[in-house]
C-alpha positions in Angstrom: 0.4 6.8 14.5 3.3 9.0 14.9 2.7 12.2 16.2 5.4 15.0 15.3 6.0 18.3 17.6 7.0 21.3 16.1 8.5 24.8 17.7 9.5 28.3 16.7 9.8 31.5 17.8 7.9 34.4 16.7 10.3 37.5 15.6 9.7 40.5 17.0 7.1 42.8 13.9 3.6 40.8 14.0 0.8 42.4 16.0 -2.3 41.5 17.7 -4.6 39.2 15.5 -1.9 38.3 13.3 -1.7 34.1 13.4 0.0 31.2 11.8 -1.4 28.2 10.5 1.0 25.3 9.5 0.8 23.1 6.6 2.5 19.6 5.3 3.2 18.0 2.2 2.1 14.6 3.6 4.9 13.1 2.5 5.1 13.5 -0.8 7.8 16.0 -0.7 6.0 19.7 -1.4 4.3 21.5 0.9 0.5 22.3 -0.3 0.0 25.8 0.9 -3.3 25.7 -0.2 -4.5 22.8 2.5 -3.9 23.0 6.2 -3.5 20.1 8.0 -5.9 21.4 10.8 -8.2 24.5 11.2 -6.1 25.4 14.4 -4.9 29.1 14.2 -1.6 29.8 15.9 -1.5 32.9 17.7 1.1 35.0 17.1 0.8 37.3 20.1 -1.1 34.9 22.6 -2.5 36.7 25.8 -0.5 40.2 25.2 2.8 38.6 25.1 4.5 42.2 23.6 6.7 42.7 21.0 10.0 42.8 22.2 11.7 39.8 23.9 14.0 40.8 26.8 16.6 40.6 25.3 15.4 43.0 22.7 13.9 45.8 24.6 15.0 49.2 24.3 17.4 49.2 27.0 19.1 45.7 25.0 20.4 48.1 23.2 22.6 49.3 25.1 25.4 48.1 27.4 23.1 46.2 29.9 21.5 43.6 26.6 25.1 43.9 24.4 27.4 43.6 27.0 30.6 46.2 26.2 31.6 46.7 29.7 34.4 44.4 30.7 34.5 43.0 27.4 32.0 40.2 28.6 28.7 38.7 26.8 25.9 41.0 28.0 22.8 39.9 29.4 20.3 39.5 26.0 22.9 37.9 24.5 23.8 34.6 26.5 22.1 31.6 25.0 18.9 31.7 26.8 18.6 34.9 24.6 18.4 32.8 21.5 15.0 31.4 22.8 11.3 33.2 23.0 12.8 35.4 26.3 15.3 37.3 24.1 14.0 37.5 20.5 10.3 37.1 20.3 7.1 37.6 21.6 6.0 33.9 21.9 7.1 30.3 21.4 4.2 28.5 19.2 4.2 24.8 19.7 2.0 22.8 17.4 1.6 18.9 17.4 0.7 16.4 14.4 0.3 12.4 14.1 1.2 10.9 11.4 -0.5 7.3 9.9 2.8 5.9 8.5 5.5 4.7 10.8 8.6 5.9 8.3 8.9 8.3 5.4 10.4 11.8 5.1 7.9 15.1 6.1 8.1 18.7 5.7 6.2 20.7 7.7 6.3 24.9 7.4 4.3 27.8 9.6 2.7 30.0 7.3 2.2 33.3 9.0 -1.2 35.8 8.7 -1.8 39.4 9.1 -5.7 39.4 11.2 -7.3 39.7 7.8 -6.5 36.7 6.6 -3.7 38.0 4.5 -0.4 35.5 3.8 2.5 37.6 5.0 6.2 37.1 4.1 
């Protein structure tokens, strides 16, 4: 049994109640979006995470975020700005156990609004 860990950063634009589900191809090559790998709903706005990541809050649109002063990289554009701290409201981590010891597996998170409608 192998445990696979997947992570993705939630982009801005999701609101409270939006969620994601994890899907897989089970090693068959085409992801089955009709059957999630489990019944878990991954909250895209956990514990009131907020809409803006620190690097994209309104002040991040000025010198502090983009670093035009002295031609330096701005605080919102430093390497940590590429992770949830800078770009998203949350980071989602999912784990899934695979029975086979080898093979190629594809996974995808599909996002839904609070009413259960798939989002693109």
